[in-house]
Each structure stands twice: as structure tokens, then as C-alpha cells.
N, CA, C, O and CB atoms as a CASP TS submission, in Angstrom:
PFRMAT TS
TARGET T0000
AUTHOR 0000-0000-0000
METHOD Language model
MODEL 1
PARENT N/A
ATOM      1  N   MET     1      -4.751 -33.319 -34.572  1.00  0.00           N
ATOM      2  CA  MET     1      -6.162 -33.275 -34.241  1.00  0.00           C
ATOM      3  C   MET     1      -6.638 -31.884 -34.269  1.00  0.00           C
ATOM      4  O   MET     1      -6.061 -30.986 -33.656  1.00  0.00           O
ATOM      5  CB  MET     1      -6.439 -33.888 -32.906  1.00  0.00           C
ATOM      6  N   THR     2      -7.854 -31.684 -35.092  1.00  0.00           N
ATOM      7  CA  THR     2      -8.497 -30.576 -35.318  1.00  0.00           C
ATOM      8  C   THR     2      -9.665 -30.564 -34.372  1.00  0.00           C
ATOM      9  O   THR     2     -10.363 -31.552 -34.141  1.00  0.00           O
ATOM     10  CB  THR     2      -8.844 -30.462 -36.708  1.00  0.00           C
ATOM     11  N   THR     3      -9.847 -29.216 -33.771  1.00  0.00           N
ATOM     12  CA  THR     3     -11.091 -29.087 -32.877  1.00  0.00           C
ATOM     13  C   THR     3     -11.838 -27.814 -33.199  1.00  0.00           C
ATOM     14  O   THR     3     -11.199 -26.829 -33.571  1.00  0.00           O
ATOM     15  CB  THR     3     -10.706 -29.078 -31.329  1.00  0.00           C
ATOM     16  N   THR     4     -12.934 -27.780 -33.100  1.00  0.00           N
ATOM     17  CA  THR     4     -13.726 -26.670 -33.259  1.00  0.00           C
ATOM     18  C   THR     4     -14.210 -26.092 -31.937  1.00  0.00           C
ATOM     19  O   THR     4     -14.620 -26.804 -31.021  1.00  0.00           O
ATOM     20  CB  THR     4     -14.821 -27.007 -34.110  1.00  0.00           C
ATOM     21  N   VAL     5     -14.139 -24.681 -31.882  1.00  0.00           N
ATOM     22  CA  VAL     5     -14.355 -23.977 -30.568  1.00  0.00           C
ATOM     23  C   VAL     5     -15.309 -22.839 -30.887  1.00  0.00           C
ATOM     24  O   VAL     5     -15.064 -22.092 -31.835  1.00  0.00           O
ATOM     25  CB  VAL     5     -12.959 -23.422 -29.897  1.00  0.00           C
ATOM     26  N   ALA     6     -16.349 -22.686 -30.158  1.00  0.00           N
ATOM     27  CA  ALA     6     -17.401 -21.740 -30.354  1.00  0.00           C
ATOM     28  C   ALA     6     -17.019 -20.446 -29.562  1.00  0.00           C
ATOM     29  O   ALA     6     -16.852 -20.492 -28.343  1.00  0.00           O
ATOM     30  CB  ALA     6     -18.790 -22.344 -29.890  1.00  0.00           C
ATOM     31  N   ILE     7     -16.890 -19.331 -30.254  1.00  0.00           N
ATOM     32  CA  ILE     7     -16.480 -17.987 -29.522  1.00  0.00           C
ATOM     33  C   ILE     7     -17.443 -16.938 -29.968  1.00  0.00           C
ATOM     34  O   ILE     7     -18.202 -17.137 -30.916  1.00  0.00           O
ATOM     35  CB  ILE     7     -14.930 -17.486 -29.869  1.00  0.00           C
ATOM     36  N   GLN     8     -17.419 -15.842 -29.305  1.00  0.00           N
ATOM     37  CA  GLN     8     -18.244 -14.627 -29.591  1.00  0.00           C
ATOM     38  C   GLN     8     -17.680 -14.000 -30.803  1.00  0.00           C
ATOM     39  O   GLN     8     -16.505 -14.148 -31.142  1.00  0.00           O
ATOM     40  CB  GLN     8     -18.264 -13.599 -28.397  1.00  0.00           C
ATOM     41  N   GLU     9     -18.608 -13.248 -31.490  1.00  0.00           N
ATOM     42  CA  GLU     9     -18.014 -12.356 -32.730  1.00  0.00           C
ATOM     43  C   GLU     9     -17.083 -11.456 -32.354  1.00  0.00           C
ATOM     44  O   GLU     9     -16.187 -11.189 -33.155  1.00  0.00           O
ATOM     45  CB  GLU     9     -19.026 -11.532 -33.466  1.00  0.00           C
ATOM     46  N   LYS    10     -17.117 -10.873 -31.176  1.00  0.00           N
ATOM     47  CA  LYS    10     -16.127  -9.854 -30.764  1.00  0.00           C
ATOM     48  C   LYS    10     -14.928 -10.356 -30.382  1.00  0.00           C
ATOM     49  O   LYS    10     -13.931  -9.637 -30.430  1.00  0.00           O
ATOM     50  CB  LYS    10     -16.561  -9.071 -29.734  1.00  0.00           C
ATOM     51  N   THR    11     -14.853 -11.786 -29.909  1.00  0.00           N
ATOM     52  CA  THR    11     -13.664 -12.492 -29.575  1.00  0.00           C
ATOM     53  C   THR    11     -12.935 -12.889 -30.958  1.00  0.00           C
ATOM     54  O   THR    11     -11.706 -12.887 -31.025  1.00  0.00           O
ATOM     55  CB  THR    11     -14.030 -13.779 -28.661  1.00  0.00           C
ATOM     56  N   LEU    12     -13.648 -13.189 -31.924  1.00  0.00           N
ATOM     57  CA  LEU    12     -13.171 -13.457 -33.250  1.00  0.00           C
ATOM     58  C   LEU    12     -12.497 -12.195 -33.832  1.00  0.00           C
ATOM     59  O   LEU    12     -11.389 -12.241 -34.367  1.00  0.00           O
ATOM     60  CB  LEU    12     -14.330 -13.932 -34.144  1.00  0.00           C
ATOM     61  N   GLU    13     -13.155 -11.171 -33.712  1.00  0.00           N
ATOM     62  CA  GLU    13     -12.507  -9.921 -34.285  1.00  0.00           C
ATOM     63  C   GLU    13     -11.207  -9.565 -33.536  1.00  0.00           C
ATOM     64  O   GLU    13     -10.248  -9.140 -34.181  1.00  0.00           O
ATOM     65  CB  GLU    13     -13.506  -8.686 -34.203  1.00  0.00           C
ATOM     66  N   MET    14     -11.139  -9.719 -32.231  1.00  0.00           N
ATOM     67  CA  MET    14      -9.955  -9.407 -31.466  1.00  0.00           C
ATOM     68  C   MET    14      -8.755 -10.377 -31.974  1.00  0.00           C
ATOM     69  O   MET    14      -7.622  -9.977 -32.240  1.00  0.00           O
ATOM     70  CB  MET    14     -10.272  -9.591 -29.870  1.00  0.00           C
ATOM     71  N   LEU    15      -9.199 -11.714 -32.061  1.00  0.00           N
ATOM     72  CA  LEU    15      -8.147 -12.656 -32.602  1.00  0.00           C
ATOM     73  C   LEU    15      -7.720 -12.343 -34.018  1.00  0.00           C
ATOM     74  O   LEU    15      -6.547 -12.502 -34.358  1.00  0.00           O
ATOM     75  CB  LEU    15      -8.656 -14.094 -32.570  1.00  0.00           C
ATOM     76  N   GLU    16      -8.669 -11.889 -34.873  1.00  0.00           N
ATOM     77  CA  GLU    16      -8.235 -11.517 -36.202  1.00  0.00           C
ATOM     78  C   GLU    16      -7.186 -10.408 -36.188  1.00  0.00           C
ATOM     79  O   GLU    16      -6.180 -10.416 -36.898  1.00  0.00           O
ATOM     80  CB  GLU    16      -9.417 -11.090 -37.018  1.00  0.00           C
ATOM     81  N   ALA    17      -7.542  -9.367 -35.238  1.00  0.00           N
ATOM     82  CA  ALA    17      -6.715  -8.158 -35.160  1.00  0.00           C
ATOM     83  C   ALA    17      -5.409  -8.523 -34.653  1.00  0.00           C
ATOM     84  O   ALA    17      -4.393  -8.062 -35.175  1.00  0.00           O
ATOM     85  CB  ALA    17      -7.325  -7.089 -34.292  1.00  0.00           C
ATOM     86  N   PHE    18      -5.367  -9.319 -33.673  1.00  0.00           N
ATOM     87  CA  PHE    18      -3.928  -9.857 -33.117  1.00  0.00           C
ATOM     88  C   PHE    18      -3.234 -10.755 -34.267  1.00  0.00           C
ATOM     89  O   PHE    18      -2.012 -10.711 -34.404  1.00  0.00           O
ATOM     90  CB  PHE    18      -4.138 -10.865 -31.643  1.00  0.00           C
ATOM     91  N   LYS    19      -3.844 -11.373 -34.889  1.00  0.00           N
ATOM     92  CA  LYS    19      -3.250 -12.255 -35.964  1.00  0.00           C
ATOM     93  C   LYS    19      -2.588 -11.265 -36.879  1.00  0.00           C
ATOM     94  O   LYS    19      -1.406 -11.398 -37.197  1.00  0.00           O
ATOM     95  CB  LYS    19      -4.361 -13.193 -36.764  1.00  0.00           C
ATOM     96  N   ASP    20      -3.332 -10.277 -37.305  1.00  0.00           N
ATOM     97  CA  ASP    20      -2.671  -9.225 -38.141  1.00  0.00           C
ATOM     98  C   ASP    20      -1.489  -8.503 -37.607  1.00  0.00           C
ATOM     99  O   ASP    20      -0.431  -8.321 -38.210  1.00  0.00           O
ATOM    100  CB  ASP    20      -3.615  -8.235 -38.457  1.00  0.00           C
ATOM    101  N   GLU    21      -1.764  -8.147 -36.509  1.00  0.00           N
ATOM    102  CA  GLU    21      -0.619  -7.328 -35.794  1.00  0.00           C
ATOM    103  C   GLU    21       0.732  -8.192 -35.648  1.00  0.00           C
ATOM    104  O   GLU    21       1.854  -7.712 -35.815  1.00  0.00           O
ATOM    105  CB  GLU    21      -1.130  -6.860 -34.246  1.00  0.00           C
ATOM    106  N   THR    22       0.491  -9.419 -35.341  1.00  0.00           N
ATOM    107  CA  THR    22       1.799 -10.363 -35.074  1.00  0.00           C
ATOM    108  C   THR    22       2.192 -11.109 -36.292  1.00  0.00           C
ATOM    109  O   THR    22       3.152 -11.878 -36.254  1.00  0.00           O
ATOM    110  CB  THR    22       1.542 -11.486 -33.911  1.00  0.00           C
ATOM    111  N   LYS    23       1.444 -10.905 -37.463  1.00  0.00           N
ATOM    112  CA  LYS    23       1.654 -11.741 -38.645  1.00  0.00           C
ATOM    113  C   LYS    23       1.660 -13.087 -38.413  1.00  0.00           C
ATOM    114  O   LYS    23       2.431 -13.812 -39.042  1.00  0.00           O
ATOM    115  CB  LYS    23       2.810 -11.456 -39.281  1.00  0.00           C
ATOM    116  N   ALA    24       0.804 -13.579 -37.484  1.00  0.00           N
ATOM    117  CA  ALA    24       0.537 -15.047 -37.467  1.00  0.00           C
ATOM    118  C   ALA    24      -0.047 -15.687 -38.594  1.00  0.00           C
ATOM    119  O   ALA    24      -0.857 -15.126 -39.332  1.00  0.00           O
ATOM    120  CB  ALA    24      -0.270 -15.354 -36.448  1.00  0.00           C
ATOM    121  N   LYS    25       0.382 -16.933 -38.745  1.00  0.00           N
ATOM    122  CA  LYS    25      -0.060 -17.729 -39.906  1.00  0.00           C
ATOM    123  C   LYS    25      -1.594 -18.322 -39.642  1.00  0.00           C
ATOM    124  O   LYS    25      -2.375 -18.570 -40.561  1.00  0.00           O
ATOM    125  CB  LYS    25       1.041 -18.965 -40.149  1.00  0.00           C
ATOM    126  N   SER    26      -1.869 -18.494 -38.333  1.00  0.00           N
ATOM    127  CA  SER    26      -3.017 -19.365 -38.008  1.00  0.00           C
ATOM    128  C   SER    26      -3.669 -18.857 -36.833  1.00  0.00           C
ATOM    129  O   SER    26      -2.960 -18.192 -36.078  1.00  0.00           O
ATOM    130  CB  SER    26      -2.623 -20.798 -37.789  1.00  0.00           C
ATOM    131  N   PHE    27      -4.790 -19.019 -36.544  1.00  0.00           N
ATOM    132  CA  PHE    27      -5.400 -18.780 -35.136  1.00  0.00           C
ATOM    133  C   PHE    27      -4.738 -19.663 -34.103  1.00  0.00           C
ATOM    134  O   PHE    27      -4.635 -19.260 -32.944  1.00  0.00           O
ATOM    135  CB  PHE    27      -6.974 -19.077 -35.117  1.00  0.00           C
ATOM    136  N   ASP    28      -4.300 -20.809 -34.455  1.00  0.00           N
ATOM    137  CA  ASP    28      -3.665 -21.695 -33.635  1.00  0.00           C
ATOM    138  C   ASP    28      -2.344 -20.971 -33.051  1.00  0.00           C
ATOM    139  O   ASP    28      -2.035 -21.083 -31.865  1.00  0.00           O
ATOM    140  CB  ASP    28      -3.372 -23.005 -34.436  1.00  0.00           C
ATOM    141  N   GLU    29      -1.700 -20.329 -33.843  1.00  0.00           N
ATOM    142  CA  GLU    29      -0.391 -19.666 -33.544  1.00  0.00           C
ATOM    143  C   GLU    29      -0.763 -18.553 -32.755  1.00  0.00           C
ATOM    144  O   GLU    29      -0.076 -18.399 -31.745  1.00  0.00           O
ATOM    145  CB  GLU    29       0.443 -19.225 -34.793  1.00  0.00           C
ATOM    146  N   VAL    30      -1.854 -17.570 -32.992  1.00  0.00           N
ATOM    147  CA  VAL    30      -2.182 -16.614 -32.197  1.00  0.00           C
ATOM    148  C   VAL    30      -2.601 -17.045 -30.776  1.00  0.00           C
ATOM    149  O   VAL    30      -2.371 -16.280 -29.839  1.00  0.00           O
ATOM    150  CB  VAL    30      -3.133 -15.916 -32.828  1.00  0.00           C
ATOM    151  N   ILE    31      -3.183 -18.189 -30.579  1.00  0.00           N
ATOM    152  CA  ILE    31      -3.742 -18.602 -29.208  1.00  0.00           C
ATOM    153  C   ILE    31      -2.451 -18.981 -28.494  1.00  0.00           C
ATOM    154  O   ILE    31      -2.296 -18.650 -27.319  1.00  0.00           O
ATOM    155  CB  ILE    31      -4.888 -19.896 -29.250  1.00  0.00           C
ATOM    156  N   ASN    32      -1.460 -19.706 -29.198  1.00  0.00           N
ATOM    157  CA  ASN    32      -0.173 -20.135 -28.523  1.00  0.00           C
ATOM    158  C   ASN    32       0.629 -18.844 -28.097  1.00  0.00           C
ATOM    159  O   ASN    32       1.287 -18.805 -27.057  1.00  0.00           O
ATOM    160  CB  ASN    32       0.739 -21.073 -29.539  1.00  0.00           C
ATOM    161  N   LYS    33       0.536 -17.906 -28.884  1.00  0.00           N
ATOM    162  CA  LYS    33       1.307 -16.790 -28.696  1.00  0.00           C
ATOM    163  C   LYS    33       0.843 -15.942 -27.312  1.00  0.00           C
ATOM    164  O   LYS    33       1.607 -15.460 -26.476  1.00  0.00           O
ATOM    165  CB  LYS    33       1.189 -15.942 -30.021  1.00  0.00           C
ATOM    166  N   LEU    34      -0.618 -15.900 -27.312  1.00  0.00           N
ATOM    167  CA  LEU    34      -1.281 -15.233 -25.998  1.00  0.00           C
ATOM    168  C   LEU    34      -1.004 -16.123 -24.905  1.00  0.00           C
ATOM    169  O   LEU    34      -0.626 -15.579 -23.868  1.00  0.00           O
ATOM    170  CB  LEU    34      -2.915 -15.008 -26.078  1.00  0.00           C
ATOM    171  N   LEU    35      -1.112 -17.407 -24.914  1.00  0.00           N
ATOM    172  CA  LEU    35      -0.750 -18.203 -23.858  1.00  0.00           C
ATOM    173  C   LEU    35       0.670 -18.099 -23.327  1.00  0.00           C
ATOM    174  O   LEU    35       0.921 -18.115 -22.122  1.00  0.00           O
ATOM    175  CB  LEU    35      -1.001 -19.474 -24.227  1.00  0.00           C
ATOM    176  N   LEU    36       1.508 -18.001 -24.200  1.00  0.00           N
ATOM    177  CA  LEU    36       3.034 -17.912 -23.827  1.00  0.00           C
ATOM    178  C   LEU    36       3.045 -16.642 -23.108  1.00  0.00           C
ATOM    179  O   LEU    36       3.507 -16.630 -21.968  1.00  0.00           O
ATOM    180  CB  LEU    36       4.134 -17.912 -25.132  1.00  0.00           C
ATOM    181  N   GLN    37       2.563 -15.504 -23.668  1.00  0.00           N
ATOM    182  CA  GLN    37       2.690 -14.238 -23.072  1.00  0.00           C
ATOM    183  C   GLN    37       2.034 -14.056 -21.590  1.00  0.00           C
ATOM    184  O   GLN    37       2.450 -13.267 -20.741  1.00  0.00           O
ATOM    185  CB  GLN    37       2.086 -13.280 -24.032  1.00  0.00           C
ATOM    186  N   SER    38       0.959 -14.917 -21.451  1.00  0.00           N
ATOM    187  CA  SER    38       0.429 -14.738 -20.291  1.00  0.00           C
ATOM    188  C   SER    38       1.194 -15.597 -19.145  1.00  0.00           C
ATOM    189  O   SER    38       0.956 -15.401 -17.953  1.00  0.00           O
ATOM    190  CB  SER    38      -0.985 -15.043 -20.437  1.00  0.00           C
ATOM    191  N   LYS    39       2.065 -16.497 -19.563  1.00  0.00           N
ATOM    192  CA  LYS    39       2.890 -17.165 -18.563  1.00  0.00           C
ATOM    193  C   LYS    39       4.167 -16.499 -18.276  1.00  0.00           C
ATOM    194  O   LYS    39       4.838 -16.928 -17.337  1.00  0.00           O
ATOM    195  CB  LYS    39       3.167 -18.512 -18.967  1.00  0.00           C
ATOM    196  N   LYS    40       4.637 -15.379 -19.055  1.00  0.00           N
ATOM    197  CA  LYS    40       5.741 -14.814 -18.749  1.00  0.00           C
ATOM    198  C   LYS    40       5.689 -14.083 -17.592  1.00  0.00           C
ATOM    199  O   LYS    40       4.610 -13.600 -17.249  1.00  0.00           O
ATOM    200  CB  LYS    40       6.147 -14.136 -19.688  1.00  0.00           C
ATOM    201  N   SER    41       6.770 -13.906 -16.872  1.00  0.00           N
ATOM    202  CA  SER    41       6.699 -13.149 -15.561  1.00  0.00           C
ATOM    203  C   SER    41       6.404 -11.660 -15.874  1.00  0.00           C
ATOM    204  O   SER    41       6.836 -11.118 -16.891  1.00  0.00           O
ATOM    205  CB  SER    41       8.094 -13.286 -14.717  1.00  0.00           C
ATOM    206  N   LYS    42       5.666 -11.045 -14.971  1.00  0.00           N
ATOM    207  CA  LYS    42       5.281  -9.728 -15.042  1.00  0.00           C
ATOM    208  C   LYS    42       6.418  -8.771 -14.785  1.00  0.00           C
ATOM    209  O   LYS    42       7.324  -9.078 -14.010  1.00  0.00           O
ATOM    210  CB  LYS    42       4.210  -9.509 -14.132  1.00  0.00           C
ATOM    211  N   LYS    43       6.386  -7.513 -15.478  1.00  0.00           N
ATOM    212  CA  LYS    43       7.391  -6.539 -15.293  1.00  0.00           C
ATOM    213  C   LYS    43       7.456  -6.190 -14.052  1.00  0.00           C
ATOM    214  O   LYS    43       6.370  -6.024 -13.495  1.00  0.00           O
ATOM    215  CB  LYS    43       7.260  -5.454 -16.027  1.00  0.00           C
ATOM    216  N   SER    44       8.651  -5.983 -13.280  1.00  0.00           N
ATOM    217  CA  SER    44       8.719  -5.543 -12.088  1.00  0.00           C
ATOM    218  C   SER    44       8.820  -3.945 -12.024  1.00  0.00           C
ATOM    219  O   SER    44       9.433  -3.281 -12.860  1.00  0.00           O
ATOM    220  CB  SER    44       9.797  -6.224 -11.481  1.00  0.00           C
ATOM    221  N   TYR    45       8.165  -3.438 -10.966  1.00  0.00           N
ATOM    222  CA  TYR    45       8.102  -1.867 -10.964  1.00  0.00           C
ATOM    223  C   TYR    45       9.133  -1.526  -9.865  1.00  0.00           C
ATOM    224  O   TYR    45       9.010  -0.419  -9.340  1.00  0.00           O
ATOM    225  CB  TYR    45       6.505  -1.201 -10.600  1.00  0.00           C
ATOM    226  N   PHE    46      10.035  -2.251  -9.489  1.00  0.00           N
ATOM    227  CA  PHE    46      11.065  -1.836  -8.632  1.00  0.00           C
ATOM    228  C   PHE    46      11.992  -0.850  -9.334  1.00  0.00           C
ATOM    229  O   PHE    46      12.571  -1.033 -10.404  1.00  0.00           O
ATOM    230  CB  PHE    46      11.811  -3.018  -8.133  1.00  0.00           C
ATOM    231  N   GLY    47      12.039   0.361  -8.453  1.00  0.00           N
ATOM    232  CA  GLY    47      12.790   1.403  -9.225  1.00  0.00           C
ATOM    233  C   GLY    47      11.997   2.262 -10.112  1.00  0.00           C
ATOM    234  O   GLY    47      12.576   3.100 -10.803  1.00  0.00           O
ATOM    235  N   ALA    48      10.628   2.117 -10.156  1.00  0.00           N
ATOM    236  CA  ALA    48       9.904   2.789 -11.025  1.00  0.00           C
ATOM    237  C   ALA    48       9.769   4.287 -10.650  1.00  0.00           C
ATOM    238  O   ALA    48       9.336   5.125 -11.441  1.00  0.00           O
ATOM    239  CB  ALA    48       8.660   2.133 -11.142  1.00  0.00           C
ATOM    240  N   ILE    49      10.126   4.530  -9.528  1.00  0.00           N
ATOM    241  CA  ILE    49       9.977   6.125  -8.891  1.00  0.00           C
ATOM    242  C   ILE    49      11.343   6.396  -8.443  1.00  0.00           C
ATOM    243  O   ILE    49      11.519   6.377  -7.225  1.00  0.00           O
ATOM    244  CB  ILE    49       8.839   6.338  -7.478  1.00  0.00           C
ATOM    245  N   PRO    50      12.369   6.650  -9.223  1.00  0.00           N
ATOM    246  CA  PRO    50      13.733   6.805  -8.676  1.00  0.00           C
ATOM    247  C   PRO    50      13.895   8.034  -7.748  1.00  0.00           C
ATOM    248  O   PRO    50      14.856   8.044  -6.979  1.00  0.00           O
ATOM    249  CB  PRO    50      14.728   6.915  -9.829  1.00  0.00           C
ATOM    250  N   ASN    51      13.014   9.082  -7.765  1.00  0.00           N
ATOM    251  CA  ASN    51      13.356  10.308  -6.920  1.00  0.00           C
ATOM    252  C   ASN    51      12.647  10.089  -5.635  1.00  0.00           C
ATOM    253  O   ASN    51      12.699  11.008  -4.818  1.00  0.00           O
ATOM    254  CB  ASN    51      12.908  11.729  -7.598  1.00  0.00           C
ATOM    255  N   LEU    52      11.923   8.898  -5.301  1.00  0.00           N
ATOM    256  CA  LEU    52      11.448   8.878  -4.095  1.00  0.00           C
ATOM    257  C   LEU    52      12.307   8.593  -2.914  1.00  0.00           C
ATOM    258  O   LEU    52      13.094   7.648  -2.970  1.00  0.00           O
ATOM    259  CB  LEU    52      10.527   8.092  -4.138  1.00  0.00           C
ATOM    260  N   GLY    53      12.218   9.338  -1.842  1.00  0.00           N
ATOM    261  CA  GLY    53      13.266   9.193  -0.911  1.00  0.00           C
ATOM    262  C   GLY    53      12.990   7.832  -0.076  1.00  0.00           C
ATOM    263  O   GLY    53      11.980   7.143  -0.214  1.00  0.00           O
ATOM    264  N   LYS    54      14.084   7.553   0.837  1.00  0.00           N
ATOM    265  CA  LYS    54      13.992   6.392   1.569  1.00  0.00           C
ATOM    266  C   LYS    54      13.067   6.459   2.567  1.00  0.00           C
ATOM    267  O   LYS    54      12.723   7.515   3.097  1.00  0.00           O
ATOM    268  CB  LYS    54      15.142   6.038   2.075  1.00  0.00           C
ATOM    269  N   PHE    55      12.580   5.206   2.892  1.00  0.00           N
ATOM    270  CA  PHE    55      11.466   5.137   3.859  1.00  0.00           C
ATOM    271  C   PHE    55      11.749   5.302   5.306  1.00  0.00           C
ATOM    272  O   PHE    55      12.601   4.574   5.815  1.00  0.00           O
ATOM    273  CB  PHE    55      10.832   3.910   3.722  1.00  0.00           C
ATOM    274  N   LYS    56      11.194   6.084   5.938  1.00  0.00           N
ATOM    275  CA  LYS    56      11.534   6.479   7.337  1.00  0.00           C
ATOM    276  C   LYS    56      10.437   6.200   8.173  1.00  0.00           C
ATOM    277  O   LYS    56       9.300   6.541   7.846  1.00  0.00           O
ATOM    278  CB  LYS    56      11.901   7.915   7.483  1.00  0.00           C
ATOM    279  N   ARG    57      10.716   5.520   9.383  1.00  0.00           N
ATOM    280  CA  ARG    57       9.637   5.142  10.322  1.00  0.00           C
ATOM    281  C   ARG    57       9.332   6.434  11.154  1.00  0.00           C
ATOM    282  O   ARG    57      10.239   7.235  11.382  1.00  0.00           O
ATOM    283  CB  ARG    57      10.079   3.873  11.285  1.00  0.00           C
ATOM    284  N   GLU    58       8.185   6.618  11.561  1.00  0.00           N
ATOM    285  CA  GLU    58       7.865   7.735  12.602  1.00  0.00           C
ATOM    286  C   GLU    58       8.290   7.336  13.929  1.00  0.00           C
ATOM    287  O   GLU    58       8.367   6.148  14.242  1.00  0.00           O
ATOM    288  CB  GLU    58       6.347   8.080  12.677  1.00  0.00           C
ATOM    289  N   GLU    59       8.539   8.184  14.637  1.00  0.00           N
ATOM    290  CA  GLU    59       9.162   7.977  16.106  1.00  0.00           C
ATOM    291  C   GLU    59       8.071   7.047  16.850  1.00  0.00           C
ATOM    292  O   GLU    59       8.372   6.028  17.471  1.00  0.00           O
ATOM    293  CB  GLU    59       9.398   9.566  17.007  1.00  0.00           C
ATOM    294  N   ILE    60       6.672   7.580  16.687  1.00  0.00           N
ATOM    295  CA  ILE    60       5.629   6.839  17.395  1.00  0.00           C
ATOM    296  C   ILE    60       4.934   6.165  16.291  1.00  0.00           C
ATOM    297  O   ILE    60       4.617   6.748  15.254  1.00  0.00           O
ATOM    298  CB  ILE    60       4.657   7.742  18.284  1.00  0.00           C
ATOM    299  N   ASP    61       4.697   4.902  16.536  1.00  0.00           N
ATOM    300  CA  ASP    61       3.813   4.134  15.611  1.00  0.00           C
ATOM    301  C   ASP    61       2.516   4.467  15.630  1.00  0.00           C
ATOM    302  O   ASP    61       2.008   4.698  16.727  1.00  0.00           O
ATOM    303  CB  ASP    61       3.842   2.809  15.828  1.00  0.00           C
ATOM    304  N   ARG    62       1.731   4.558  14.451  1.00  0.00           N
ATOM    305  CA  ARG    62       0.307   4.994  14.772  1.00  0.00           C
ATOM    306  C   ARG    62      -0.521   3.868  15.266  1.00  0.00           C
ATOM    307  O   ARG    62      -1.640   4.150  15.694  1.00  0.00           O
ATOM    308  CB  ARG    62      -0.390   5.594  13.541  1.00  0.00           C
ATOM    309  N   LEU    63      -0.140   2.664  15.269  1.00  0.00           N
ATOM    310  CA  LEU    63      -1.016   1.416  15.607  1.00  0.00           C
ATOM    311  C   LEU    63      -0.835   1.202  17.261  1.00  0.00           C
ATOM    312  O   LEU    63      -1.617   0.480  17.879  1.00  0.00           O
ATOM    313  CB  LEU    63      -0.452  -0.057  14.664  1.00  0.00           C
ATOM    314  N   ALA    64       0.138   1.814  17.834  1.00  0.00           N
ATOM    315  CA  ALA    64       0.357   1.531  19.175  1.00  0.00           C
ATOM    316  C   ALA    64      -0.654   2.213  19.998  1.00  0.00           C
ATOM    317  O   ALA    64      -0.638   2.091  21.223  1.00  0.00           O
ATOM    318  CB  ALA    64       1.697   1.896  19.572  1.00  0.00           C
TER
END
């Protein structure tokens, strides 16, 4: 089934650029790639600062 979708000119430019970058054959392929990317789990930042020391609690809690 073929469908027509109205988009802004800027959106079309971005889709065309992404299509060229990924060497996609169609806009349908571009949209599918973007949707699959958005569903992938995000990168974890665990261990992103390896030189950070261990967490230490203060002797007196500030909220007390």
C-alpha cells in the first residue's frame, strides 16, 4: 500500500541527507532505519568517569 505524507521542506532535506549518508534505496528504508534506531536501548554511561573515587557518605546527613 502506498501512502502520501505531507512534510516540511526542511524535513525533506534532512531525510535526503540521511538517505545519502546511509545509502538507503528509498525514503521508506530511511524511515525504517530511523525508527529502529530510536527503539534501540540507549548507551549506558556506567563507568564513563573511571577516575572518580568511591562515594562516601558524610558523617552528618545534611537533611537531618
